[in-house]
N, C-alpha and C positions, 0 to 999 in steps of 0.2 A: 504494500500500500504506500502510495507516494503523497497522499494528502489525507487530512482528517475526513471522516465519513460525512461530516456536515457539509451541506451545499445549500445555496439559497433556495433552490426549488423544493427542498424537502425538510429543512430544519428551521424552526422559528428563531427569531433574533435572540442573540445571547449577550452581545456587548452590553447589554442593557436589560437582559433577561427577557426572554421572548415576548414580543408584542402580541403575536397571534400564533396559534398552533397551525399545523397543516389543515387544509380544508377537510380532510377526513378525520382530523383530530379536533374539530371545532364544534362539538355539541354545546348546547346551552350549559352555562355554568351550573353546577350542582352544589347543594349545601354540603359542606365538608363532612366527611364520614365521622359519625359520632365515635367510632372505634379508634380514631387516630391516637388519642392519648392512652387508650386502653392497651394499644399495641406498644406504646413506649415503655422503655425499661422502667420497672416500678420504682427503683430507688432514685430516679432523677428528682432533683429538687423541684417540688411542685407548688408549694405555697408561695405565691408572689405577693407578699403583704404590702411591700412598699408601693406596688403598682395598683393595689386595691383589688386584685383578682387572685383566684386560685386556679391553676391549671389542673383540671380534674385528673386524678389518678385512677387506676383500675378499681372496680367495685371491691370493697372489702379490704383494700390495702391501706395501711397507715399513711398519713400525710408525710410528705418529704420535708426537707429542711427549707428554711426561709431564704429567698433570694432577694437581691436588691436591684432596682433599675438604675442604670448608669445615668448620671446627671447630664441630660441633653434636652433641648427644647424640641417640641414638635413630634414627640414619639407616640406611637400607638400604645395602648395598654398592653402590657406583657411583652413589649419589645425591648431589645438591648438589655437583657437581664444577666446579672452576674451571679455565679454560683461558686461558693468557696470550695477549696479542695478538701478532701477527706484525708485524715491521717497526716502523714509526714509533710507533704507539700514540697513541690519542686521549685517554687518561686517563679514558675512560668505560667502564662495565661494562653489558652487556646481559644480563638474566636471561631465559633461554628455558625455558618450561615445556611440554614435550610432554605433552599431556593423557593421563590414564588410565595403564594399565600394570599388569603382573602379573595379579592376579585380576580386575581391572576392565578389560574389553575396550573399553568405550565403545560406539559405534555399530558394528553388524555389518552391513555391506553385502554385496551379492552381484553377481558378474558371471558369469552362467550358473550353473555349479556351484561357482565359486570364491568363497570368503568373503574379504571385505576388512575387517580389523579396524582400527578407529580408532586404537587404541593403537600399532599398528605403523606406520601412516602418519604419525602425529604425531611419533613418534621419528625416523623417516627424514627427515622435513622438518626437524626440529629440529637433527639432526646436520649436515645440509647447510647450514642457515642459520648454524650455529656456525662452520663452516669459512669461509664467505663473510665473516662479520663479523670473524673473526680477521685475515683478509687485509686488511680495511679498517682495521685497527689497534685494534679493540676487544678488551677482555678480555671473555670470555664465561663465564657460569655457567649450567649446565644443572641443572634439578631432577632429572632422571634421564638416564642414559646407556645404560640397558638395559631389558629388559622386566621391570619391577618397580615396586612402590610406591616412594614416597620415604621414608616413615616405616617403621621396622622393625615388622613385624607378628608376632603370636603366633597360636597355633592358635585361640584364642577370637575372633579378628578375622574369621573367615569361617564361613559356614554353607552346607553343600552346594556348596562351590566358589565361593561369591560373597562379596564383602566385606560386612560388616555396615555399617549406616548410621553408627555411631559411628566405625568404622575409616576410612570414606571421609571423614568430616568431619575426623578427625585428620590424615589424609594431606594434605588440602587446606590445613589450617592450617600443617602442616610446610612445604609449598611456599612459602607466604607468608613463613614464618620464614626459610627459606633465602634468599629474595630479600633480606630485610632484612640477614641476616648477611653477604651478599656485597657490601653497600653498592652495589647496582645503581642505575644511572641510570634505567633503564626496565625494565618487566616485560612480556613478550609471552607469553601463554598460547595454545598452538596446539591447536585442536580441529577436528572436521569435523562437519557437520550431518546431520540426519535429518528425514524427513517421511513421512506415510503415503501420499501420492500420489507414485509414483516419477517422475512427469513434472516435479516441482518441483526446481529447482536454483538455484544462485547463491551469492552471497557476503554474509555479514553480519559485523559487528564490534560488540563491546559494550565499554562503559566505565562507570565509576561517577561519577555527578554529585554525590555527597555527600561528597567529600573536599576538603581544603584546596587540592589541586592539580587540581581538576575541569577547569579550562580546559585544562591540559596533557594530562589524560586524553583529553579530546575531540579535541584536535589530533592526538595520537598515533593514536587510533582512526581518525580521518578520513584521515590520511596512509597508514595501513596499508590501509584499505578501498579507497581510490582506487588504490593501487599494485596490489593484488590484482585488482581488476576490470579494470584496464588490462592487467596481465600475463597474466591467464587468459582474458580475453574473456568473463567470466562476467556473469550478470545481477546488477545492483547492487540488493541487498535492503536496503541502508541501514546507517547507524550508529545504534545504539540504546543507551540507558542500561540498566544491568543490572536496574533495578527495572521496566522495561517487559517484561522477559522473563518471561512467565507459564509457570512450570514447577513440577512437584511437588517439594516439599522432602523431604530425607531424614528430617528430624525436625520436631517441633513447633517447637523453637527455630529451626530453619532456615526454617520458614514465616514466623515472626515477623520474622526477620532480613531476608529479602527481597532479598539482594544476592548477588553472586558472592563466595565466600570469598576468592579470590585478589585481588580488587580492592576489596572493600567496606570500610566503616568498622568501628570497633571495636564489639563487643557483649560485655559482661562474661559470662564463662563459656562463650561460643560462639566468638568471635574476639577474644581478648584483645590480640593483637599483630598488627594488620593490616599489609599491605604499606605501605611508606613512600615509594613512588616512583610516578610516572605509570605507568599500566598499561592494557592492552587485551587482550581475548580475541577471537581471530579464528576465523571459521568459513569457510574459503575455498571449500569445495565440499560438496555433499550426497552422502554415501556410499549413500543410498537411491536415487539417480539413477544408472542403469547407466553412462551415458557419463561422468559426473563421477567415479564410483567407479573406472572404468577409468583415467582420467587420474590420479587420486590414487594409484593402485596402482603406477604405472610410475615408473622412475627419472627419466625425462624430465619427467613431470608433477610429481613431488616437487621437482625442481630448479626448475621454473617457479614453484612456490609459494615456495620459499626465496628465489629471486632477487627476486620481487615484494616479499617482506617486507624484504629487504635494501634495496630501493629506497625503501620506505616509511620505514624507519628513517633512511636517509640524509636524506630530506626533513625528517623530524622534527628531527634533530640540526642540520640546517643552519639551522633557524628560518625558512626561506623560506615 
C-alpha cells in the first residue's frame, strides 16, 4: 500500500473530524445508545461533581471517584475532565480524546439491522483506557465523558440536526485547548475508520510531521499502531503523516491548513493555539466492515482496543 486507505470519495473529513459521513453512512442521527456507559470499564471515575453531573455507571456498580473539570470557558458539561491517578503515580498526564459526540455521530456502521455509531464506540474505549491508565499511575484527562460536544454549542451551531462546519472546527480547537490546559504529556485521539468497500478492514494511525516534536509524534504513533495490530490481529495499514490523509475539509481555511486540528501546527485565525505535546490519532478498526464493527461494538472488543492502547503507551513512556 502506497497511500492511506482514506480518499475523498469515501472517507469523511478528518482534519476537522468528519463533517459528513458517506452517503451510505448518512442515516438520521440517533439518540446515543443508553448502553454506552454500561459498556465502559466500571472502575472509571464516574462522579463528575465539579461539573454538576454524574456519568452513569453500570447498574448495581458502586460510584467511581470524583473528577474535576479543567478551568476553561465555554465547555460543555462533562467535558475536559481530569481524573487523578490511582496508587503510585507516574507524574505524567495522558489526554484521551474520544472522537465525535453529540450531534456528530462520526462513522455509522451496521451489523445486520443494528447501527454502530463511532461516537459511542470511541467513548466506550476511551473510558476503558482511562481506567487502565489510572491503574498504571497516570493522571488522565478526557475531552468528553458523555455523548456531547466538548465546546458549548448554541442553536445556531446546527442545521437540521447536524453541526455546522464552523461549530465542528471550534469543537476540535477546544479539544486541543483542553489538552494544553491539562498540561498533558501525550494526546491520543480515538476514532474508527470507514471505506466504501465493506471487505476492507485494518488499523491505521496518523501523526503530524511538522511540529517541533515530530520525532516523538512518530514514535508514539508507531508504538500505538504496533500494539493495536498485535492486540487485535488486524491488518496493518500503516502509520501515516496527517498531510498524507486526503480528505475533504470542512472549510476553505481547513483545505489550506491540510492537517488534523488536534495534532497540527498553528494557523492564524484557524488554529491559533495548537496542541503542545506529542500526539497521534488512531483508527483501530473499520466500522464499515461487518466483522470489525461487531468486534468494536462489544464490551470485549472495546476492552481489547483499550488494552492495546495501554500497551502502546507503556512502550512509548518506557522509551524502549
